[in-house]
N, C-alpha and C positions, 0 to 999 in steps of 0.2 A: 721288265720289277714283275717277282716272285708274286702270285696271285694265293688267295689262303681257301681252302676248303671246308675250314669246320673254324667256329668259335669255342673257347672255353664259356661255357654256360651257367652250370652247379658253382655252385658256393664252395664245394669240394672241388673241381678241378681249376677253379683259379683259384684257390688258396693257394692248391699245389704248386702253380705257373708260379705265382712269387714265395713261392718257398726256394723251387730250385733255382730263385733268381737272384733269394739271397746268398743261399750256396755256393756262388758265381764268384756273389762280392766278396763272401767272405776268402774265397780263395784269393781274388786281386789284394785281400791287405797282407794276405802271407805271402805273394811274389813284391808288395810293398817293403816289408819289413826285411826282406830279400836287397833288392835293390839300392835301399839308404846303403848299405853297403860297401858298394861300390859307386853311387850317384848323390849329388848332393840333394838335400831336402828340398828345394822346387824341382829337378827333375824326376824324383822319386814320385812327392805331391802329382807330380802332372800328368807320369802315369797311370797311375791310381787315376782318378778323376778320368783322363779318359776312357780307361777298362770298367771304369763302374757304368760311366753314362753308357758306355754301349751294351754291358750287359744289363741296365734297368731296362733300356730304351726299348732294347730287340725283344724282353717279356711284355714290355708293357703294350707296346705294337702289336702283339699275339693276342693281347686282349683287349684290347680298343675299348671303346665307354669309356665309364668317367675314369679309371685309372688310367690311361693313358690324357683323360682332360687334361688331369690334373700336370701332367708334365706339358701338357701347351700352357697350363697356368704358370708354370713355373716358368718357362722359357723366358718368358717376360722380364723377368726377377735378375735384368743382367748386372743389377747394380750388386745383388749377394749371390748368384749362384755362377760357382766358376765356370770360365770359358766353353769349359769340352762340354757341359750339362744343356747349355744354353743351344752349341749349336746343334748339339745330336735331337735335345726335345724339343729347336723349332722342326724339327723336320715333321712333329705329329700334329703341322697347323694346315699341313695341305702335302704332304708325299708319305703316306704308311701303305704296307701293301693293302693292297684289296680284296674285296671277296671271290672265288672263279665264280666265274659263268653258272655253268650249273646250277651253285648255291646261289647266286644273288637271284635266277629265273625261279626256285622254290623259295626264297623268299619271301619275292613278291609278292606268286600268288598266296601264300600265307598272309601275307599284307592286305592284299586287296582284292581274294578269291577271286583270281584272273589272271591268267599273264599276259607281259607287258606286251606281244602282238594282238591281244584282244582290247586292245584300248589304243595304243597309240598306229600310224602306217607303218612304221618301221623304230626298231629300240635298239641300241646297241648293248652286248651284254658285257662287254671289255669295260672300266670303269675309268675315265677320262679324270679323274680326282677323287682324292681318297681320304679321308680326314679321322678324328674319334671318334664320334658319334654315329657318322653313313656316308655313304658313297655317290657320287654324281655320276650319272649317264645321258650319254645323248640320242634325243629322240627327236621323230618327227611325227606331223597331225596337220592335213588343215594346210599343207607348205611353211609352216611354222617350224622352224626348230629349236627343239623344247633340252632342256636342263630337270632330270629325274634327279632327285633327292630320294636313296632310300636307306633306312636306317640300319643298322646291323643288329641282326639278334642276339636276343636277350638284353641286351643293354640297359631297356629301362627298367626289368628285373634286377640287373644286378649292379644298382647305384650305391646301394646299403652297405651292402657286404663288401663291395669295393674298396670305400669309403674308412669302413673300420678296416681293413688289410693296411692302407698308406698311413691311416691317422698318424700312426706312433711316429710314422717320417716327418711327414710336413709339422709334429710337433714339436719333436725335436730340434728343424731344422727353422723352424721360425720363435723357440723360445718358449714355446706356448705350455702353460704348469695347466694341469688338470682340473684344477678349479676354474667354473665358469666358463669352459673350453665351448663347450656343445655346443652356445646357441653359433660361433663363429662356423662350426662343421654343420650346422641347420642348416646355417646361410646357404651354403655351398651344394650339400644336401637339395637342398629345394629348387633352386637353380638351376641344378642337374637336370632332377624332372620334369623342368619348367621344358630345359632343351632337349627332351623326347618325347615333349608333345606339339608332334610337326599340325595339329589343328591349331592350337593356340600360338605356333610361330607364324603361322598361316596367317593367322589375324591381326597379330604383330607387324610382319612384314608390312602388309595391305594398309594400317596404319599411319607408318611412320611414314609410309612412298607416296602418302595423300600427304600427310601435314610437310613433309619437306620437300611436296616437288615443285615448289619455286626457289630453289636455291641455284644458285649460277654454277653449271659444270659437275651434277649430282646427277647421275642415271640410278633408274632401279627398275629389274623386271616386271615385266605382267604376272601374275599367279594366276595358275588354272585349279580352282575346288574342287570340281567336278573330276579332276585328272590326278585329287590327292587324297590322304587320309590320313589317320593318326602316326603313320608312321613312314608316310610317301608325300611326298610334294613337289608337284611339276609346276615349271616356270622356267621364261622365256630365258632363251640362252643365251647371254652376254658376252660380245666377242671385246673379248682383251688382255693386257695380261696382269700376274701379280705385282701387286703394288710396289713388293721389294726387288722383284725382279728387271724390272722396267726403272726402279731410281739406283740401281745397282751400274747402270750405262749411261743415264740422264746426262747429260750435257747444257738443258737448257733453261738455263734458269727460269728466264718466264713461263714456262712450262711447268716448271717446283713449283715456281709462286703462288701461279694456279689453282694446282691439285690442291696444295697446302694451305689453302684459303677455302676454298670448299668442301674443306675433309674439319677442319677448324669447325668453319659457320656450320658443319651441320655436328657434332660435340657440340657446340655453346648453344646452337637453336635448341636440339634435345633436351639437355639439361636444365636453361633457362626460365625455356619456355613450353615446354612438356611436364620437364619436372619426371623424365622417364629418359633413359638413355640405353642403348647399343651397346652392349658394358663386354664388346668383344672386338676389341679393334686389334687383330692380329693382321699381319700381310695376308695369308688367306682368304679373307674376307671384304679386301678391296680389290679394284680391278680396275685397270688402265685404258679408257679406250684409244683409239689410231687417231683419234681426234685432241687427245688432253685431257678427258673428260673422268673423272672419278665415279667407278661403277661401285653401289654398295650392295651387298647380298649377308645373308643369314642372318636373320632377327630373331632367331632362338633363343638368347639371353639378352634380356632386355632387365634395367633394373627402375625399377621405379623410386623413386627420390621423395620420403616424407618431407614436408616442410621443418619439421623440429629439427632435421637433420640438417640440410639444407641451408637453413640462416645460418647458423656458426658456422657451418664448414668453410661458408664464402663471406662469412665477414674476418676472416681470420686470413683472408688474402689482401687485407686492410694494412697499409704500411700505418697507418695512426691506431688501428685497433694492435699489431705486432708489437707495436711500440711503447703501448699501455699498458705496463707490467700485470697493475691487479686486473683489469677485462681480460685481458690474453687469457690469464690462470682464470676463469670464471667459464671462458669459452674451452676448454680443455676438461673442467666438468663435465659440462653438457653435452660433450664429446665421447666420455666416460672415458679420456685418455688418462684421467686424473681419478680416485677415488679417495670414497671419505676413509679408505682404511689400509690409505696408504701408510708408509713409515714416512721420519723426515727427509732419510738418504732418499727414497723413491719419489715425493713429491719436489728433491728440489735438483735429481738426476732428469729425469722425465719431461719440467719445465721447460728444464734446456735443452733437451734433447731435442721435443717437439717444435720449437724456439726456432733452433738450428737449421730444422729440419723445411720447417714449413717460410722461412725467411730465403733460404734456397728457392724450394720449389715451387711459390707463388710468387715467384720473378715474372712472367708472364703476364701475368694479372695486373701489375703495379705502370703498367706504359701501354702506353697508346699503338706503336705495333716493336715487335717482336722479332725478333732472329733466331731462328732455330736448326740456324744451320752452325751456330757457335759452339764448338767443341770445347772452348771450355765451360761452359754449364754444364754441358751434360756431363765432361770429365768431373765437375764438382760435384754434381749427383753421386755418379758412382764413386767416387772420395767417401763418398759422405756415407754412403750404402754398407759400401767394407768395414769402414772404420769401426762403425755399430754393429755388424756383423761379429767382427771378429774383439768384441768390447767383452774384458771379460771381469768389468763390473756391470755388464745389463744381461749376463747368465744368469747370477746370480739373485736377481730378479722375475719379476712373477711378469713373462713378454705379455701377457692378457690384457692390452690398452684397445682402448677404441669401442666404438660404438659395430654393432657388426656389421651395418652400412660402408661402414671403410674398405671394407672387403670387395666389393665389386667396385666402388668408385675411385678408391687407390689404383684397381687392377685397369678402370679404362682412362683415367689421367697417363700410370704409365706406358697403359702400349699407345696413348695418342699421341705423348711425348717421344717416343721411338719412331713410328711413324713419320711426324714432322722432320722429327732429326735425319730417318734414313733418307726420304725428299728432300735434304737441305734447301727448305724451304725460308725465303728471308722476306723481310718487311707484312708479314703479318699483321694485318687489321683486327686486333684483339677483341674492339666493340664492333664488331659489322654486324653480329647475328643480330644487335638493335634495331638497325636497320631495313631488316627482311619483314 
């Protein structure tokens, strides 16, 4: 894969890159209008989506950082994003062009004050894995094989300006109006800032690994503080393949079920016992060992769940509460889905919309065991998401709905559900975490 010798760091450089990307998108629309003369609307639209997805991703992967992280987040929105965007943006999870070897050594020296060969017995300056915030290198010390994660230069300093640049796109995509929208972007900005703080990630990684060490078929690397800093993390190198790669060929249902139960227990234990959860459940953060064990990585994005959100959020998963109209409505107010300034039309529309969404999405919590290989269940989720994304009635209303905590909680569950479906895990014991 081609390497990168420099990353745009200043606001002007990064803005210029996005402007040039926008120009390419404009050209794609001109092609689209021409294609409509000779092709069907679906064919022309499909080609437009492919061209735009490629050009936008090519621009973002050179910027890296929070701009690319947003693409990664959007790639998990499979129910509302066109397939071309999902496929292209999914590459940001664990396959983007890495920094060149000279830039790696320069960046390491800037961060640590020493070159890698002064810390490790050996260090490979060629990356083995590159993502949105940093890239991973293999090193050895005292006979141990290590993974060294190095943050891209300028990432931490460009978060606020990057979000300001992508904010108009996100607001249009999710039908967010200007009024009261800042709380959502502040939530994302805060989490992205946390993800660039590798001292915090080290602390969170050790805490989660210690708290969840008892969960069957779940492994974590050991972390080395003396070989880490605010922008560098050193941990054990874990042997395995990305969960999505394993799931693509696996035909052993027992292994799929074992991995699925470990993954589900891991998330339910965090959410219900720790009230803090690994809020970045994409395939790049999980490996499968040769023994069929799940390996969890990268705890930079952890979401603390306040009790005043946790309680109504999970109360709405209970069938008796879904069927109690007045109680259901009161919980929607608690979760800021309904607001005191809503019109009668908005109250009726969003009450019905969220009742339909929650009745479907909470089905796993209404049974003792659940089949996450059920394509009908996931097909209904996708259909519902697409229907509301195209709703002309919804576009007329203010899409600012729900507590800011929904952003990362919904991201967690959508990501978790998708991973469970990729595994085709069956007979998953939903409340098994209570026995751990």
